N, C-alpha and C positions, 0 to 999 in steps of 0.2 A: 503496499498501499504504502503512495504517495507519505511524503513528510506534510503535503498543504491539501491534501482531504482527507475529513476523519470521518469515520460513521461513528453513528452515535452507540455508544454500549446497548445491552440489552437493559440494565440497571437502571439507563436513565430516558427512559424511552418520548420523556418530553423533551431533549433538548436536540435542537434541529441540526443535521446534517450539516458540514462544515466546507467549502468549496476554495481554490484557487481563484484567485483573479489576480492574473497581470495589468499594472496600472502602466500602458505605454504611452510617452510623450515622444515623438520625432527618435532624436537620435540618444535621449537620455536612459541610461539603464534602466530596466522595468523597475518597479515597486509591485512585491507580489505579498498581498493581503489576503488573508480567509474575511468570507463571509457567509455567516449563518441562515439555514433558508436555502427559501428558493431565492435565485439569481436575479435582481430587477434589473429591467432596463437603464436604470441609470443611476448613479449613489453620487454620493459624499463623499472625499476623505481630502483633508490637508485644507478644508477653505476652497478646494475645487469640485466642480461636477463632470462624472465620468461616464464616459454612454458603453454601452457594450454592445460588441461589432462582431461579426461572422469568423472572427480570426480563433484560432487556438493554438497554444503552445502544446507540445505531445509530453505528459506527463507519464509517459514508459508506461507499466501495469495498471496504470493508476486514471479516472475519467482524465481527460483533457482538462488544460489550465484555460479557463475564459478570460478574451483580453477588452478591457476596456480602453479608451481612448479620449481625451479632451473634446466636452460638449460642446 
């Protein structure tokens, strides 16, 4: 399992799954964060709005990492 995707253990069924998200802005290194629950169309991070794209980054055996870019 990837370090960036967290499955909810059986003893915590109310805790939502966490999914990896890369915040990508031009040539700057991506910032990888965890988002709990369903991924929204946009999210706020460090005072900026980020929009989901159709891009993903490979996470090996785990689900792909979703890519967000500045809105």
